[in-house]
C-alpha positions in Angstrom: 44.6 -9.9 1.8 43.6 -9.8 5.4 40.7 -7.5 6.6 39.1 -6.7 9.9 35.8 -8.6 10.2 34.1 -5.9 12.3 35.1 -2.6 10.7 36.2 -3.8 7.3 39.6 -2.0 7.4 43.1 -3.3 7.0 45.2 -1.0 9.1 44.7 -1.5 12.9 45.1 -4.2 15.5 42.0 -3.8 17.6 39.9 -6.7 16.0 40.7 -10.1 14.6 41.6 -10.1 10.9 40.0 -12.5 8.4 40.5 -13.1 4.7 38.8 -10.5 2.6 36.7 -13.2 0.9 35.2 -14.2 4.3 34.5 -10.6 5.2 32.9 -10.1 1.8 30.6 -13.1 2.3 29.6 -12.0 5.8 29.0 -8.5 4.6 26.9 -9.7 1.6 24.9 -11.9 4.1 24.2 -8.9 6.3 23.2 -6.7 3.3 20.9 -9.4 2.1 19.2 -9.7 5.4 18.8 -5.9 5.7 17.4 -5.5 2.1 15.2 -8.6 2.3 13.3 -7.2 5.3 13.0 -3.8 3.6 11.7 -5.4 0.4 9.3 -7.5 2.4 8.0 -4.4 4.1 7.7 -2.6 0.7 5.7 -5.5 -0.6 3.4 -5.4 2.4 2.9 -1.7 1.9 2.1 -2.2 -1.8 -0.4 -4.9 -0.9 -2.1 -2.5 1.6 -2.2 0.3 -1.0 -3.7 -2.1 -3.5 -6.4 -3.2 -1.0 -7.1 0.5 -0.2 -7.6 1.1 -3.9 -10.0 -1.8 -4.2 -11.9 -0.7 -1.2 -12.1 2.9 -2.5 -13.3 1.6 -5.9 -16.0 -0.5 -4.2 -17.1 2.5 -2.1 -17.4 4.7 -5.1 -19.4 2.1 -7.0 -21.7 1.8 -4.1 -22.0 5.5 -3.8 -22.9 5.8 -7.5 -25.6 3.1 -7.0 -27.1 5.1 -4.1 -27.0 8.4 -6.1 -28.8 6.7 -9.0 -31.4 5.3 -6.7 -32.0 8.6 -5.0 -32.3 10.4 -8.4 -34.8 7.7 -9.6 -36.8 8.0 -6.3 -36.8 11.8 -6.6 -38.2 11.6 -10.1 -40.9 9.2 -8.9 -41.8 11.5 -6.0 -41.9 14.5 -8.3 -44.2 12.7 -10.7 -46.6 11.7 -7.9 -46.6 15.3 -6.6 -47.3 16.6 -10.1 -50.3 14.3 -10.4 -51.5 15.3 -7.0 -51.2 19.0 -7.9 -53.1 18.5 -11.1 -55.9 16.7 -9.3 -56.2 19.4 -6.7 -56.1 22.1 -9.3 -59.0 20.7 -11.3 
């Protein structure tokens, strides 16, 4: 079967005809190129999302450390203030 290599039809005389197998190979090559770049971009986006998740987790862990430190320091300051108040009251 002969098929147009450009528009993949069999019923006109505008383009050069090739064997259907040759057209199929060319078409599969074009599709592979198109999908491989899309898949590569999807992989890049997934890697960026994974990195964002890791950065977010590290930020949250750092934030929890700071919150714990602030709570501890607040308790220490309150204890010192309570001692000072009891000394002044006496």
